[in-house]
C-alpha positions as YAML, in Angstrom:
chain: A
units: angstrom
residues:
- id: 1
  name: GLU
  ca: [-0.35, 0.11, -0.02]
- id: 2
  name: GLY
  ca: [2.93, 2.27, 0.44]
- id: 3
  name: GLU
  ca: [3.51, 4.81, 3.42]
- id: 4
  name: CYS
  ca: [1.46, 5.55, 6.33]
- id: 5
  name: ASP
  ca: [1.23, 9.06, 6.68]
- id: 6
  name: ILE
  ca: [-1.59, 10.11, 8.92]
- id: 7
  name: TYR
  ca: [-0.80, 13.59, 7.99]
- id: 8
  name: ALA
  ca: [-0.60, 13.87, 4.33]
- id: 9
  name: SER
  ca: [-2.97, 10.71, 3.48]
- id: 10
  name: PRO
  ca: [-4.52, 9.66, 6.37]
- id: 11
  name: SER
  ca: [-6.22, 6.12, 5.28]
- id: 12
  name: VAL
  ca: [-7.94, 4.48, 8.23]
- id: 13
  name: ALA
  ca: [-5.69, 1.68, 8.70]
- id: 14
  name: CYS
  ca: [-3.00, 4.27, 9.12]
- id: 15
  name: VAL
  ca: [-4.99, 6.03, 11.65]
- id: 16
  name: ARG
  ca: [-5.82, 2.92, 13.23]
- id: 17
  name: ALA
  ca: [-1.90, 1.65, 13.20]
- id: 18
  name: ASN
  ca: [-1.09, 5.01, 15.12]
- id: 19
  name: GLN
  ca: [-4.00, 5.04, 17.64]
- id: 20
  name: VAL
  ca: [-2.83, 1.36, 18.63]
- id: 21
  name: ALA
  ca: [0.80, 2.46, 18.85]
- id: 22
  name: ALA
  ca: [-0.30, 5.83, 21.03]
- id: 23
  name: ALA
  ca: [-2.57, 3.32, 23.39]
- id: 24
  name: LEU
  ca: [0.30, 0.77, 23.94]
- id: 25
  name: PHE
  ca: [2.82, 3.52, 24.54]
- id: 26
  name: GLY
  ca: [0.42, 5.37, 27.35]
- id: 27
  name: ALA
  ca: [-0.31, 1.61, 28.58]
- id: 28
  name: LEU
  ca: [3.33, 1.35, 29.08]
- id: 29
  name: MET
  ca: [4.40, 4.45, 30.46]
- id: 30
  name: LEU
  ca: [1.60, 5.41, 32.89]
- id: 31
  name: PRO
  ca: [2.90, 2.71, 35.38]
- id: 32
  name: VAL
  ca: [6.42, 4.04, 34.85]
- id: 33
  name: SER
  ca: [5.39, 7.69, 35.53]
- id: 34
  name: LEU
  ca: [3.85, 6.73, 38.82]
- id: 35
  name: LEU
  ca: [7.01, 4.72, 40.27]
- id: 36
  name: ASP
  ca: [9.29, 6.89, 42.51]
- id: 37
  name: LEU
  ca: [13.09, 7.19, 41.63]
- id: 38
  name: GLU
  ca: [14.11, 4.12, 43.22]
- id: 39
  name: GLY
  ca: [11.59, 1.98, 41.34]
- id: 40
  name: GLN
  ca: [12.92, 3.60, 38.08]
- id: 41
  name: LYS
  ca: [16.63, 2.87, 38.86]
- id: 42
  name: GLY
  ca: [16.60, -0.45, 37.05]
- id: 43
  name: LEU
  ca: [14.57, 0.95, 34.22]
- id: 44
  name: GLN
  ca: [16.90, 3.70, 33.54]
- id: 45
  name: ALA
  ca: [19.92, 1.85, 33.80]
- id: 46
  name: VAL
  ca: [18.49, -0.58, 30.87]
- id: 47
  name: THR
  ca: [17.32, 2.16, 28.93]
- id: 48
  name: THR
  ca: [20.88, 4.04, 29.24]
- id: 49
  name: VAL
  ca: [22.50, 0.74, 28.12]
- id: 50
  name: TYR
  ca: [19.97, 0.39, 25.33]
- id: 51
  name: ARG
  ca: [21.05, 4.02, 24.31]
- id: 52
  name: PHE
  ca: [24.27, 3.31, 23.89]
- id: 53
  name: VAL
  ca: [24.15, -0.03, 22.17]
- id: 54
  name: ALA
  ca: [21.69, 1.80, 19.63]
- id: 55
  name: VAL
  ca: [24.06, 4.45, 18.75]
- id: 56
  name: ALA
  ca: [26.81, 2.22, 18.29]
- id: 57
  name: VAL
  ca: [24.96, -0.08, 15.85]
- id: 58
  name: ILE
  ca: [23.66, 3.30, 14.04]
- id: 59
  name: MET
  ca: [27.30, 4.07, 13.69]
- id: 60
  name: GLY
  ca: [28.31, 0.72, 12.81]
- id: 61
  name: THR
  ca: [25.88, 0.24, 9.95]
- id: 62
  name: VAL
  ca: [26.33, 3.83, 8.65]
- id: 63
  name: GLY
  ca: [30.16, 3.12, 8.70]
- id: 64
  name: ALA
  ca: [29.82, -0.15, 6.97]
- id: 65
  name: ALA
  ca: [27.68, 1.31, 4.26]
- id: 66
  name: ALA
  ca: [29.65, 3.98, 3.73]
- id: 67
  name: PHE
  ca: [32.84, 1.71, 3.14]
- id: 68
  name: THR
  ca: [30.98, -0.74, 1.04]
- id: 69
  name: GLN
  ca: [29.19, 1.58, -1.22]
- id: 70
  name: GLY
  ca: [32.23, 2.36, -3.16]
- id: 71
  name: ALA
  ca: [32.68, -1.27, -3.67]
- id: 72
  name: HIS
  ca: [29.21, -1.63, -5.28]
- id: 73
  name: SER
  ca: [29.46, 1.69, -7.74]
- id: 74
  name: SER
  ca: [31.46, 2.40, -10.25]
- id: 75
  name: GLY
  ca: [32.11, 6.22, -9.26]
- id: 76
  name: GLY
  ca: [33.38, 5.19, -5.81]
- id: 77
  name: GLY
  ca: [30.21, 6.75, -4.21]
- id: 78
  name: GLY
  ca: [26.68, 6.99, -4.32]
- id: 79
  name: ALA
  ca: [24.85, 8.34, -7.39]
- id: 80
  name: PRO
  ca: [24.16, 12.24, -7.05]
- id: 81
  name: GLU
  ca: [20.35, 11.04, -6.36]
- id: 82
  name: GLU
  ca: [21.28, 8.84, -3.41]
- id: 83
  name: VAL
  ca: [23.52, 11.42, -1.78]
- id: 84
  name: ALA
  ca: [21.03, 14.09, -2.00]
- id: 85
  name: SER
  ca: [18.48, 11.60, -0.46]
- id: 86
  name: ALA
  ca: [20.85, 10.64, 2.29]
- id: 87
  name: ALA
  ca: [21.39, 14.30, 3.04]
- id: 88
  name: ALA
  ca: [17.58, 14.95, 3.16]
- id: 89
  name: LEU
  ca: [17.14, 12.23, 5.35]
- id: 90
  name: LEU
  ca: [19.96, 13.25, 7.81]
- id: 91
  name: ALA
  ca: [18.42, 16.81, 7.56]
- id: 92
  name: GLY
  ca: [14.89, 15.53, 8.53]
- id: 93
  name: ALA
  ca: [13.56, 16.01, 5.09]
- id: 94
  name: ARG
  ca: [10.98, 13.98, 3.00]
- id: 95
  name: THR
  ca: [12.83, 11.73, 0.96]
- id: 96
  name: PRO
  ca: [12.32, 10.81, -2.24]
- id: 97
  name: ALA
  ca: [11.14, 7.84, -3.83]
- id: 98
  name: LEU
  ca: [14.48, 6.33, -3.86]
- id: 99
  name: VAL
  ca: [14.56, 5.48, -0.33]
- id: 100
  name: ALA
  ca: [10.62, 4.44, -0.19]
- id: 101
  name: GLY
  ca: [10.03, 2.61, -3.24]
- id: 102
  name: GLY
  ca: [13.70, 1.31, -4.04]
- id: 103
  name: GLY
  ca: [13.60, 3.24, -7.53]
- id: 104
  name: ARG
  ca: [14.40, 6.37, -8.78]
- id: 105
  name: ALA
  ca: [11.88, 9.31, -8.66]
...
């Protein structure tokens, strides 16, 4: 069906998925917010470790992609459209169909 965007094209399934995700988040966070600081100590330690692991995985995959991209293309780097798409992604902008659809727009 494509991308789920509740702002640009709010399909019923997309809105429902967003509502379910918000309800799950609320159901998980409400009990945590009611704990005192001693009760949150273990959760805070776990989430801190998770953050460091997540950043390490992100940096590792970005580094691996940067080094292997030259081996897969003839120019030593990505095509201009791919580079522009990556720059837009890093800047937080909407990316072209290259990323979402797998082909060039």
